[in-house]
C-alpha positions in Angstrom: -182.0 157.2 55.9 -179.8 157.4 59.0 -180.0 160.6 61.1 -177.1 162.9 60.2 -175.2 164.1 63.3 -174.5 167.5 61.8 -171.4 169.7 61.6 -171.1 170.7 65.3 -171.5 167.2 66.8 -169.5 165.4 64.1 -166.6 167.7 64.1 -166.4 168.0 67.9 -166.4 164.2 68.1 -163.8 163.7 65.4 -161.4 166.3 66.7 -161.7 164.9 70.2 -160.2 161.6 69.1 -156.6 160.5 69.5 -154.8 161.0 66.2 -154.0 157.3 66.2 -157.7 156.6 65.8 -158.4 159.0 63.0 -160.4 157.5 60.1 -158.2 156.3 57.2 -155.1 156.1 59.4 -152.3 153.9 58.2 -152.5 150.2 59.3 -150.3 149.0 62.1 -146.9 147.6 61.3 -146.7 143.9 60.4 -144.9 141.3 62.4 -142.7 139.8 59.7 -139.1 138.8 60.4 -136.7 141.5 59.2 -133.4 140.0 60.5 -130.8 139.9 57.8 -131.9 139.3 54.2 -135.4 137.8 54.8 -138.2 137.9 52.4 -139.8 140.8 54.2 -136.5 142.8 54.0 -136.4 142.0 50.2 -139.9 143.3 49.8 -139.1 146.5 51.6 -136.0 147.0 49.4 -138.0 146.2 46.3 -140.6 148.8 47.2 -137.9 151.4 48.0 -136.5 150.8 44.5 -140.0 151.5 43.1 -139.9 154.9 44.9 -136.5 155.6 43.3 -138.0 154.8 39.9 -140.7 157.4 40.6 -143.6 154.9 40.7 -146.8 156.4 42.1 -147.8 156.2 45.8 -150.9 154.3 44.7 -148.8 151.7 42.8 -146.5 151.3 45.8 -149.4 150.8 48.1 -150.9 148.3 45.7 -147.7 146.3 45.4 -147.3 146.2 49.2 -150.9 145.0 49.6 -150.5 142.3 46.9 -147.2 141.0 48.4 -148.4 141.0 52.1 -150.5 137.8 51.7 -147.5 136.1 50.2 -145.3 137.1 53.1 -148.1 135.9 55.5 -148.3 132.6 53.7 -144.6 132.0 53.7 -144.2 133.1 57.3 -146.8 130.6 58.4 -144.7 127.8 56.8 -141.3 129.1 58.2 -140.2 130.1 54.7 -138.2 133.1 55.8 -135.5 133.7 53.1 -135.8 133.9 49.3 -133.4 130.9 48.8 -136.1 128.7 50.4 -138.6 129.5 47.7 -138.8 127.0 44.8 -141.1 126.7 41.8 -143.1 124.0 43.5 -143.6 126.2 46.6 -144.9 129.0 44.4 -147.2 126.6 42.6 -148.5 125.6 46.1 -149.1 129.3 46.8 -151.0 129.6 43.5 -153.2 126.7 44.5 -153.7 128.3 47.9 -155.0 131.5 46.2 -157.3 129.5 44.0 -158.9 127.7 47.0 -158.9 130.6 49.4 -162.2 131.9 50.6 -162.9 135.3 51.9 -164.9 136.1 55.1 -168.1 136.2 53.0 -167.3 132.7 51.6 -166.5 133.9 48.1 -163.3 133.1 46.3 -160.7 135.6 45.2 -161.4 136.8 41.7 -159.2 135.6 38.9 -157.8 139.1 38.4 -156.9 139.4 42.1 -155.1 136.0 41.9 -153.2 137.3 38.8 -152.3 140.5 40.5 -150.9 138.8 43.6 -149.0 136.2 41.5 -147.8 138.9 39.1 -146.3 140.9 42.0 -144.5 137.8 43.3 -143.1 137.2 39.8 -141.9 140.8 39.6 -140.3 140.5 43.1 -138.2 137.4 42.2 -137.2 138.8 38.8 -135.9 141.9 40.6 -134.0 139.7 43.2 -132.3 138.0 40.3 -131.4 141.3 38.6 -129.9 142.4 41.9 -127.9 139.2 42.1 -129.6 138.2 45.4 -130.7 135.0 43.8 -128.9 132.9 41.2 -132.0 131.4 39.7 -135.6 132.8 39.4 -138.1 130.2 40.8 -141.0 132.3 39.4 -139.8 132.6 35.8 -141.9 129.8 34.5 -144.9 130.3 36.8 -148.0 130.4 34.5 -150.6 133.0 35.5 -154.4 132.3 35.2 -156.1 133.5 32.1 -157.4 137.0 32.8 -161.1 137.7 33.0 -162.6 140.4 30.8 -165.6 141.5 32.9 -167.9 144.4 32.3 -168.0 147.1 35.0 -171.0 147.5 37.2 -174.0 149.0 35.4 -173.9 152.8 35.4 -176.3 154.9 37.4 -179.3 156.3 35.5 -179.8 160.0 35.5 -182.6 159.8 38.0 -180.5 157.6 40.3 -177.6 160.2 40.1 -180.0 162.9 41.1 -181.3 160.9 44.0 -177.8 160.3 45.3 -176.8 163.9 44.8 -179.9 165.0 46.7 -179.2 162.7 49.7 -176.9 165.0 51.7 -178.5 167.4 54.2 -177.6 170.7 52.6 -178.9 172.7 55.6 -175.7 171.4 57.4 -172.2 172.5 56.4 -171.0 168.9 56.0 -173.9 168.1 53.8 -172.9 171.0 51.5 -169.3 169.7 51.5 -170.5 166.1 50.6 -172.7 167.4 47.8 -169.8 169.4 46.4 -167.6 166.3 46.5 -170.1 164.1 44.7 -171.0 166.8 42.1 -167.3 167.1 41.3 -166.9 163.3 41.0 -169.9 163.1 38.6 -168.7 166.1 36.5 -165.0 165.3 36.2 -164.8 161.4 36.6 -161.7 161.8 38.7 -160.4 158.8 40.7 -160.9 159.0 44.5 -157.1 159.2 45.1 -157.0 162.1 42.6 -159.8 163.8 44.5 -158.0 163.3 47.8 -154.9 165.0 46.4 -156.7 168.1 45.0 -155.5 171.5 46.4 -157.4 174.8 46.1 -154.9 176.0 43.4 -155.9 173.0 41.2 -159.3 174.5 40.6 -159.6 177.4 38.2 -163.2 178.6 38.7 -162.9 181.4 36.0 -161.7 179.0 33.3 -163.9 176.1 34.6 -161.0 173.6 34.7 -159.5 171.3 37.2 -155.8 170.3 37.2 -155.5 166.6 38.2 -152.0 166.2 39.6 -150.1 162.9 39.6 -152.8 160.8 38.2 -152.4 157.1 37.3 -148.8 156.7 36.0 -147.8 160.0 37.7 -149.3 161.9 34.8 -151.0 165.3 35.1 -154.1 166.2 33.1 -156.6 169.0 32.8 -160.3 168.3 32.8 -163.4 170.5 32.4 -165.8 171.2 35.3 -169.5 171.6 34.7 -171.3 174.7 35.9 -173.5 172.9 38.5 -170.5 171.3 40.1 -168.7 174.6 40.2 -171.7 176.2 42.0 -171.6 173.6 44.7 -167.8 173.7 45.1 -167.9 177.5 45.3 -170.6 177.3 48.0 -168.4 174.9 49.9 -165.3 177.1 49.6 -167.2 180.2 50.7 -169.4 178.8 53.5 -167.9 175.5 54.7 -164.2 175.2 54.2 -163.5 178.2 56.5 -165.2 176.3 59.3 -163.1 173.2 58.8 -159.6 174.5 57.9 -157.3 174.4 61.0 -154.7 177.0 59.6 -153.8 179.0 56.5 -151.1 176.4 55.8 -153.6 173.8 54.8 -154.2 173.9 51.1 -156.2 170.7 50.4 -159.5 171.4 48.6 -161.7 169.1 50.5 -161.2 168.7 54.3 -162.6 166.1 56.7 -164.1 166.9 60.1 -160.5 166.5 61.5 -159.5 169.5 59.4 -157.2 167.2 57.3 -157.3 166.2 53.7 -159.4 163.1 53.0 -157.9 159.7 52.7 -159.1 157.9 49.6 -160.7 155.2 51.6 -162.7 157.8 53.6 -164.0 159.3 50.4 -165.1 155.8 49.3 -167.0 155.3 52.5 -168.6 158.7 52.3 -169.9 158.1 48.7 -171.0 154.6 49.5 -173.0 155.8 52.4 -175.0 158.2 50.2 -175.5 155.6 47.5 -177.1 153.3 50.1 -179.1 156.0 51.8 -180.6 157.2 48.5 -182.8 154.1 48.5 -182.4 153.3 44.8 -181.8 149.6 45.3 -178.0 149.8 45.1 -176.1 148.2 48.0 -172.6 148.4 46.3 -170.7 151.2 44.6 -168.6 154.2 45.5 -166.5 156.8 43.9 -165.7 154.7 40.9 -169.4 154.3 40.1 -169.6 158.0 39.6 -166.5 157.8 37.3 -168.1 155.0 35.3 -171.4 156.8 35.2 -169.9 160.1 34.0 -168.1 158.3 31.1 -171.2 156.3 30.2 -173.5 159.4 30.1 -171.0 161.3 28.0 -170.9 158.4 25.5 -174.7 158.2 25.4 -174.8 161.9 24.8 -172.7 161.5 21.7 -169.2 162.3 23.0 -166.3 161.0 21.0 -164.5 158.2 22.8 -161.2 159.9 22.4 -162.4 162.8 24.5 -163.7 160.4 27.1 -160.2 158.8 27.1 -158.6 162.2 27.8 -161.1 163.0 30.6 -160.5 159.6 32.3 -156.7 159.8 31.9 -156.5 156.4 30.1 -153.2 155.8 28.4 -154.7 153.3 26.0 -157.9 153.8 24.0 -158.5 150.1 24.5 -159.1 150.7 28.2 -161.7 153.4 27.4 -163.4 151.1 24.8 -165.0 149.1 27.6 -167.6 151.9 27.8 -168.7 151.1 24.2 -169.3 147.6 25.3 -171.7 148.6 28.1 -173.5 151.3 26.1 -176.4 149.1 25.0 -178.7 151.9 23.7 -177.4 152.0 20.1 -177.1 148.2 19.9 -180.8 147.9 21.0 -181.8 150.3 18.3 -179.9 148.4 15.6 -181.3 145.1 16.9 -184.8 146.5 16.7 -184.3 147.7 13.1 -182.5 144.7 11.7 -183.4 141.5 13.5 -186.0 139.5 11.5 -188.0 138.5 14.5 -188.2 142.1 15.6 -189.4 143.1 12.2 -192.1 140.5 12.3 -193.1 141.4 15.8 -193.5 145.1 14.8 -195.7 144.1 11.9 -198.0 142.1 14.2 -198.1 144.9 16.6 -199.2 147.3 13.9 -202.0 144.7 12.9 -203.1 144.4 16.5 -203.3 148.1 17.0 -205.3 148.6 13.8 
């Protein structure tokens, strides 16, 4: 496990940086042509419309990220304005996504390809509705068939405890990090939801957490377990006063800069502890705790409708993925009912006698 720098060293180093180099800072502006009604200007207008329609910040960020590769691809080919885009050009872009290889040599997942193409289709449909284009070149663009893949295997109970024990709780930042991960495991909130939490969102007396502006801009209330509450209270009493820059800062969890965490920074923090716990996991972050919480509740007998409410899923079908990965009951049924298993059990009884 890498040596922890500790509160004094880490905070002093972080607060000595130029704000432009803070962790999780916004990326630099792109170089796309924004003269007149270029594609980049159209994308900006499209995203502004999404704000007016009260789409979430996460959704807007996602759409911008999905459309940026398209703008890069068209810019490299001097395709600057929407009128230059035809169906054959979009099909070429689709083939480009299929053959594209990331820095690690792996292709884009089918779902990533679908997301990028879906955003392009939405953009051109919007341009037609706004009468900026007479015909929609993306209207008949066929998307790849979606993949239905199971999420990564949930952590075992012992693995969870190993990760939660990884922070150095003799140091203030270790207490903060333990509190963050305990709350992730207890409530299954998303990392963007955790980053938005304010002190007033936690009601310690009632043991509940208000999750504001979750996916789809929806609020929900979730229970908080007693162990998670103990760690969060310890953080609030002993650590947050050391980090908070002024009484005007109301975020629940603060970074060494004294600012609210960015979602990406929370992801890096949790991933660091998963790797340092030495449990054989090299991947996984905040969502792994969310997935693990739901899986453990299901294994403990919780009704899937309550798990749906906890996770903030609009559709029960989305939550049902956890029934697919809960293999325990299926193994029990398989052992009771499969003819080969029955025969094997009989032989084992004969051998043992």
